[in-house]
Residue frames relative to the residue before (quaternion, step in Angstrom):
aa qw qx qy qz dx dy dz
M 1.0000 0.0000 0.0000 0.0000 0.00 0.00 0.00
T 0.0269 0.8342 -0.5478 0.0585 3.57 -0.57 1.10
D 0.7423 0.3742 -0.2202 0.5103 3.60 1.19 0.17
L 0.6425 -0.4906 0.4078 0.4246 3.54 -1.33 -0.21
I 0.1111 -0.8384 0.5321 0.0393 3.54 0.35 1.25
A 0.5849 0.5890 -0.3730 0.4144 3.60 1.14 -0.52
I 0.6763 0.4171 -0.2792 0.5391 3.58 1.24 -0.42
R 0.7008 0.4951 -0.2708 0.4364 3.56 0.87 -0.98
D 0.8107 0.0144 0.0475 0.5834 3.59 0.93 -0.88
P 0.0904 -0.8647 0.4916 0.0488 3.61 0.50 1.16
K 0.6632 0.4950 -0.3181 0.4626 3.62 1.18 -0.31
S 0.4094 0.7311 -0.4572 0.2981 3.59 1.28 0.07
P 0.5652 -0.5897 0.4498 0.3614 3.62 -1.12 0.59
I 0.5807 0.5738 -0.3701 0.4434 3.58 1.16 -0.56
V 0.6599 0.4942 -0.3021 0.4785 3.57 0.97 -0.86
A 0.5952 0.5533 -0.3594 0.4588 3.58 1.09 -0.65
S 0.6283 0.5290 -0.3307 0.4648 3.58 1.07 -0.70
Y 0.6272 0.5193 -0.3327 0.4757 3.57 1.04 -0.75
R 0.6378 0.5197 -0.3290 0.4635 3.58 0.99 -0.77
T 0.6197 0.5416 -0.3381 0.4565 3.57 1.05 -0.73
V 0.6328 0.5202 -0.3244 0.4731 3.58 1.01 -0.83
C 0.6658 0.5023 -0.3062 0.4590 3.59 0.89 -0.91
A 0.6419 0.5156 -0.3251 0.4652 3.58 0.99 -0.80
G 0.6362 0.5307 -0.3223 0.4580 3.57 1.06 -0.75
L 0.6199 0.5384 -0.3401 0.4584 3.57 1.07 -0.69
H 0.6625 0.5096 -0.3104 0.4529 3.58 0.96 -0.81
R 0.6980 0.4608 -0.2764 0.4733 3.58 1.12 -0.59
T 0.5083 0.6650 -0.4215 0.3489 3.57 1.23 -0.32
K 0.2260 -0.7801 0.5726 0.1122 3.56 -0.88 0.97
T 0.0956 0.7699 -0.6242 0.0925 3.56 -0.69 1.12
D 0.6702 -0.5024 0.3561 0.4143 3.56 -1.26 0.20
A 0.7677 0.2530 -0.1401 0.5718 3.59 1.15 -0.58
P 0.5812 -0.5816 0.4236 0.3803 3.61 -1.11 0.54
L 0.4254 -0.7025 0.5125 0.2507 3.54 -1.09 0.74
K 0.0814 0.7935 -0.5942 0.1031 3.56 -0.15 1.28
I 0.7763 0.2206 -0.1071 0.5806 3.59 0.90 -0.97
I 0.0337 -0.8168 0.5741 -0.0461 3.57 -0.52 1.22
G 0.2072 -0.7782 0.5846 0.0985 3.55 -0.73 1.10
I 0.1033 -0.7881 0.6055 0.0407 3.57 -0.91 0.90
T 0.0062 -0.8221 0.5645 -0.0739 3.52 -0.48 1.27
G 0.3245 -0.7268 0.5685 0.2078 3.53 -1.34 0.15
V 0.6471 -0.5236 0.3867 0.3969 3.55 -1.31 -0.04
A 0.8114 -0.0890 0.1206 0.5650 3.59 0.60 -1.14
F 0.6926 -0.4848 0.3486 0.4046 3.55 -1.34 0.24
G 0.7742 0.4193 -0.2680 0.3912 3.54 -1.23 0.52
T 0.5679 0.5722 -0.4106 0.4259 3.61 1.16 0.38
A 0.5788 -0.5967 0.4392 0.3407 3.56 -1.34 0.10
K 0.1862 0.8341 -0.5001 0.1393 3.58 1.15 0.59
S 0.6843 0.4999 -0.3047 0.4348 3.60 0.83 -0.93
V 0.6062 0.5343 -0.3517 0.4726 3.59 1.10 -0.61
A 0.6373 0.5185 -0.3195 0.4722 3.57 1.02 -0.80
V 0.6324 0.5290 -0.3256 0.4629 3.59 0.97 -0.86
A 0.6622 0.5185 -0.3060 0.4462 3.57 0.87 -0.94
N 0.6911 0.4703 -0.2870 0.4679 3.59 0.89 -0.87
L 0.6027 0.5338 -0.3574 0.4734 3.60 1.09 -0.61
A 0.6422 0.5212 -0.3195 0.4624 3.58 0.99 -0.82
V 0.6456 0.5167 -0.3141 0.4665 3.58 0.97 -0.85
V 0.6603 0.5134 -0.3050 0.4555 3.58 0.91 -0.92
M 0.6302 0.5234 -0.3337 0.4664 3.59 1.00 -0.77
A 0.6676 0.4916 -0.2997 0.4720 3.57 0.93 -0.90
Q 0.6414 0.5249 -0.3212 0.4582 3.59 1.01 -0.77
A 0.6625 0.4956 -0.2949 0.4780 3.57 1.18 -0.56
G 0.6292 -0.5814 0.3210 0.4037 3.57 1.27 0.14
K 0.5445 0.5994 -0.4104 0.4193 3.57 1.25 0.19
K 0.3806 -0.6963 0.5548 0.2501 3.56 -0.82 0.96
T 0.0569 -0.8546 0.5114 -0.0708 3.54 -0.40 1.30
L 0.1390 -0.7535 0.6373 0.0821 3.53 -1.16 0.77
L 0.1496 -0.7745 0.6111 0.0657 3.57 -0.89 0.97
V 0.0865 -0.8006 0.5928 0.0066 3.57 -0.70 1.13
D 0.2407 -0.7760 0.5702 0.1215 3.57 -0.70 1.11
A 0.0654 -0.8150 0.5757 -0.0079 3.58 -0.53 1.23
C 0.4928 0.6542 -0.4290 0.3810 3.59 1.25 0.31
F 0.1457 -0.8471 0.5062 0.0704 3.57 0.32 1.25
A 0.6894 0.4999 -0.2905 0.4364 3.61 0.96 -0.83
N 0.8103 0.0804 -0.0069 0.5804 3.58 1.09 -0.68
P 0.0401 0.8397 -0.5399 0.0431 3.62 0.62 1.08
Q 0.0795 -0.8223 0.5631 0.0194 3.56 -0.96 0.87
Q 0.5583 0.6580 -0.3977 0.3117 3.59 1.08 -0.58
H 0.6358 0.5307 -0.3480 0.4393 3.61 0.98 -0.70
E 0.6495 0.4970 -0.3148 0.4817 3.58 1.13 -0.64
L 0.6487 0.5288 -0.3205 0.4436 3.57 0.95 -0.86
F 0.7831 0.3157 -0.1583 0.5119 3.58 0.97 -0.87
A 0.3941 -0.7571 0.4480 0.2661 3.58 1.33 0.14
V 0.4472 0.6419 -0.4928 0.3810 3.56 0.74 1.14
K 0.6620 -0.5076 0.3776 0.4019 3.55 -1.32 0.21
N 0.3703 -0.7307 0.5273 0.2257 3.59 -0.96 0.84
E 0.4380 0.6223 -0.5187 0.3897 3.51 0.30 1.37
G 0.3604 0.7669 -0.4674 0.2521 3.58 -0.66 0.99
L 0.8715 0.1285 -0.0781 0.4668 3.54 -0.63 -1.20
S 0.6930 0.4747 -0.3042 0.4492 3.60 0.79 -0.92
E 0.6335 0.5140 -0.3319 0.4736 3.60 1.03 -0.71
C 0.6349 0.5300 -0.3236 0.4597 3.55 1.05 -0.78
I 0.6474 0.5067 -0.3122 0.4760 3.58 0.98 -0.84
A 0.6767 0.5092 -0.2939 0.4431 3.57 0.90 -0.93
A 0.7607 0.3812 -0.1968 0.4872 3.57 0.97 -0.86
G 0.3681 -0.7439 0.4803 0.2835 3.56 1.24 -0.41
G 0.4083 0.7457 -0.4377 0.2925 3.57 1.15 0.60
D 0.6827 -0.4459 0.3919 0.4260 3.51 -1.38 -0.44
L 0.4329 -0.7217 0.4751 0.2569 3.58 -0.62 1.11
G 0.6115 0.5848 -0.3479 0.4038 3.56 1.03 -0.72
A 0.6055 0.5773 -0.3527 0.4192 3.57 1.16 -0.54
F 0.6920 0.4724 -0.2720 0.4732 3.58 1.23 -0.38
R 0.4132 0.7168 -0.4709 0.3059 3.59 1.22 0.18
Q 0.0825 -0.7675 0.6340 0.0469 3.54 -1.16 0.72
G 0.4580 -0.6686 0.5112 0.2862 3.55 -1.10 0.69
T 0.2523 -0.7499 0.5897 0.1619 3.57 -1.27 0.34
S 0.6686 -0.4898 0.3720 0.4179 3.56 -1.32 0.06
Q 0.6421 0.4856 -0.3231 0.4976 3.58 1.26 -0.27
S 0.4314 -0.7045 0.5045 0.2511 3.57 -0.65 1.11
G 0.8028 0.2782 -0.2157 0.4812 3.56 -0.96 0.90
L 0.6975 0.4264 -0.2666 0.5105 3.58 1.27 0.02
D 0.0670 -0.7713 0.6329 0.0081 3.55 -0.80 1.11
I 0.1951 -0.7833 0.5819 0.0989 3.56 -1.23 0.46
V 0.1439 -0.7052 0.6817 0.1313 3.51 -1.28 0.60
A 0.3207 -0.7732 0.5179 0.1764 3.57 -0.45 1.19
A 0.6403 -0.5439 0.3807 0.3863 3.58 -1.25 0.32
G 0.3200 -0.7592 0.5045 0.2581 3.57 0.98 -0.82
T 0.4642 -0.7093 0.4806 0.2245 3.54 -1.34 0.10
A 0.4545 0.6886 -0.4603 0.3276 3.62 1.21 0.00
A 0.4482 -0.6939 0.5000 0.2601 3.58 -1.06 0.80
V 0.2906 0.7435 -0.5405 0.2657 3.56 -0.01 1.35
C 0.2069 -0.7228 0.6262 0.2064 3.52 -1.37 -0.10
I 0.5675 -0.5602 0.4618 0.3884 3.57 -1.28 0.23
A 0.3639 -0.7718 0.4751 0.2148 3.60 -0.36 1.22
S 0.7770 -0.1844 0.1609 0.5799 3.58 0.91 -0.89
A 0.6241 -0.5256 0.4177 0.3996 3.54 -1.28 0.38
E 0.6354 0.5520 -0.3298 0.4275 3.57 1.01 -0.83
K 0.6571 0.5116 -0.3104 0.4584 3.58 0.96 -0.86
L 0.6588 0.4946 -0.3132 0.4725 3.58 0.93 -0.85
R 0.6359 0.5322 -0.3286 0.4522 3.56 0.97 -0.81
E 0.6236 0.5310 -0.3315 0.4683 3.58 1.04 -0.75
M 0.6521 0.5213 -0.3127 0.4530 3.58 0.98 -0.83
L 0.7064 0.4587 -0.2543 0.4754 3.57 1.07 -0.76
A 0.5164 0.6944 -0.4018 0.2996 3.57 1.19 -0.58
G 0.6811 0.5112 -0.2969 0.4321 3.57 0.95 -0.82
L 0.6988 0.4654 -0.2639 0.4748 3.58 1.23 -0.37
E 0.4906 0.7033 -0.4186 0.2991 3.60 1.20 -0.38
Q 0.6886 0.4887 -0.2922 0.4490 3.58 0.99 -0.76
E 0.6633 0.5282 -0.2991 0.4376 3.58 1.21 -0.39
Y 0.7761 0.3084 -0.1461 0.5303 3.58 1.20 -0.46
D 0.4790 -0.6379 0.5216 0.3027 3.53 -1.26 0.54
A 0.7991 0.0206 0.0163 0.6007 3.58 1.13 -0.65
I 0.1079 -0.7534 0.6454 0.0645 3.54 -1.15 0.77
L 0.1304 -0.7977 0.5871 0.0448 3.56 -0.61 1.16
L 0.1796 -0.7744 0.6000 0.0898 3.56 -0.91 0.95
D 0.2661 -0.7245 0.6138 0.1659 3.56 -0.83 1.01
V 0.1291 -0.8417 0.5242 0.0004 3.54 -0.14 1.39
P 0.5285 -0.6082 0.4706 0.3595 3.63 -0.98 0.69
A 0.6071 -0.5518 0.4183 0.3900 3.57 -1.19 0.48
V 0.5992 -0.6242 0.3754 0.3323 3.55 -0.98 0.94
L 0.7514 0.3788 -0.2152 0.4956 3.60 0.90 -0.89
E 0.6107 0.5774 -0.3275 0.4318 3.58 1.31 0.07
S 0.8466 0.1359 0.0209 0.5142 3.55 0.81 -1.04
A 0.4956 -0.6425 0.5028 0.2981 3.54 -1.12 0.73
D 0.6062 0.5740 -0.3510 0.4241 3.60 1.18 -0.47
A 0.5310 0.6942 -0.3979 0.2788 3.57 1.12 -0.67
L 0.7063 0.4683 -0.2859 0.4473 3.59 0.77 -0.96
S 0.6263 0.5357 -0.3422 0.4513 3.59 1.01 -0.75
V 0.6753 0.4816 -0.2972 0.4730 3.57 0.93 -0.89
A 0.6495 0.5220 -0.3191 0.4514 3.59 0.96 -0.84
V 0.6736 0.4920 -0.2962 0.4652 3.58 0.95 -0.86
A 0.6185 0.5489 -0.3419 0.4465 3.60 1.14 -0.56
S 0.6130 0.5591 -0.3350 0.4466 3.59 1.26 -0.33
D 0.5554 -0.5642 0.4833 0.3737 3.55 -1.31 0.30
G 0.7832 -0.0903 0.0673 0.6114 3.55 1.21 -0.51
A 0.2552 -0.7858 0.5508 0.1186 3.57 -1.16 0.59
L 0.2249 -0.7288 0.6318 0.1383 3.54 -1.16 0.76
L 0.2277 -0.7595 0.5952 0.1300 3.56 -1.01 0.84
V 0.1888 -0.7843 0.5849 0.0849 3.58 -0.64 1.16
V 0.0989 -0.7861 0.6099 0.0157 3.56 -0.78 1.09
E 0.3396 -0.7612 0.5224 0.1798 3.58 -0.74 1.07
S 0.4055 -0.7400 0.4900 0.2188 3.55 -0.57 1.20
G 0.8457 0.1772 -0.1466 0.4815 3.56 -0.97 0.92
V 0.6718 0.4794 -0.2874 0.4861 3.58 1.29 0.02
E 0.8021 0.2961 -0.1330 0.5013 3.54 0.72 -1.07
K 0.4754 -0.6824 0.4878 0.2651 3.53 -1.08 0.78
P 0.5909 -0.5888 0.4085 0.3704 3.61 -1.04 0.71
G 0.6325 0.5484 -0.3342 0.4329 3.59 1.03 -0.76
D 0.6475 0.5046 -0.3168 0.4751 3.58 1.04 -0.76
A 0.6354 0.5247 -0.3272 0.4625 3.59 1.02 -0.80
R 0.6524 0.5040 -0.3136 0.4713 3.58 0.99 -0.81
L 0.6376 0.5232 -0.3241 0.4633 3.58 1.03 -0.78
A 0.6377 0.5176 -0.3271 0.4673 3.59 0.99 -0.81
K 0.6439 0.5107 -0.3156 0.4743 3.58 0.96 -0.85
K 0.6457 0.5328 -0.3171 0.4456 3.59 0.94 -0.89
R 0.6735 0.4933 -0.2996 0.4619 3.58 0.93 -0.89
L 0.6220 0.5266 -0.3423 0.4676 3.59 1.04 -0.69
L 0.6696 0.4926 -0.2968 0.4700 3.56 0.94 -0.88
Q 0.6439 0.5229 -0.3235 0.4553 3.58 0.99 -0.80
A 0.6793 0.4666 -0.2790 0.4929 3.57 1.13 -0.65
K 0.4254 -0.7282 0.4243 0.3299 3.55 1.41 -0.08
A 0.2824 0.7219 -0.5621 0.2884 3.55 0.99 0.88
Q 0.4098 -0.6847 0.5465 0.2539 3.56 -1.13 0.70
I 0.1781 -0.8099 0.5528 0.0821 3.60 -0.23 1.27
L 0.2744 -0.7864 0.5378 0.1307 3.57 -0.65 1.13
G 0.7382 -0.3224 0.2309 0.5457 3.55 1.13 -0.60
C 0.4384 -0.6678 0.5411 0.2628 3.51 -1.38 -0.09
V 0.1829 -0.7663 0.6091 0.0918 3.56 -1.01 0.88
L 0.2399 -0.7583 0.5909 0.1347 3.57 -0.77 1.05
N 0.1997 -0.8247 0.5245 0.0701 3.55 -0.37 1.27
N 0.8424 0.1013 -0.1141 0.5168 3.57 -1.06 0.86
A 0.2119 0.7997 -0.5284 0.1906 3.55 0.99 0.86
E 0.4372 -0.6765 0.5298 0.2657 3.55 -1.16 0.65
V 0.4520 -0.7138 0.4682 0.2586 3.56 -0.65 1.13
G 0.8162 0.2613 -0.2045 0.4730 3.56 -0.94 0.94
K 0.6073 0.5509 -0.3564 0.4480 3.56 1.28 -0.12
G 0.4193 -0.7002 0.5179 0.2563 3.60 -1.04 0.75
Y 0.1218 -0.7983 0.5882 0.0440 3.55 -1.07 0.77
E 0.4834 -0.6615 0.5037 0.2737 3.52 -1.20 0.67
L 0.4240 -0.6990 0.5184 0.2506 3.56 -0.95 0.89
I 0.4093 -0.6724 0.5545 0.2699 3.57 -1.20 0.60
N 0.1267 -0.8125 0.5665 0.0534 3.58 -0.48 1.15
């Protein structure tokens, strides 16, 4: 899967799987409401960002006003997937401006995007990112953060901790179980609220080992 299948073929069984993930998020019980959801991966080079984009589309299709924020400065993909300008989060951090000013509409009704941008910055802290998102929480039903892979970027843990909860995407047949366990361990050590794990591009009917 290399595109926005949730837009191109919304009746696909793959899209049904995305809907199942979204339904699971709504049923998840945490101490705080799930408004800001960080979605991260294990290591560089997986299709995590494509999965994030399709989850955002599915949420918008379900009637939830959704904002997708790309925090993957080293390897941004959301602006390419949605064909928008690559200007957004990094420019906002560099200038200290209003994140809402960098929102762009998409071809999917109900879905806005803040691209990663091109400014040379890093995520200073989870608290700072949370402050930037605070002004947008009342405008959206859900805010999805495309988080760098845990074993790839120092920014990953800060972005994940800034979320109300984090999903860990594991690429089937690509990543080693030991790496997935290490990514989970680092998220827990950073005190991120792990909502669950999504096995991406899984082979139907094949058994898989759980991440303990």
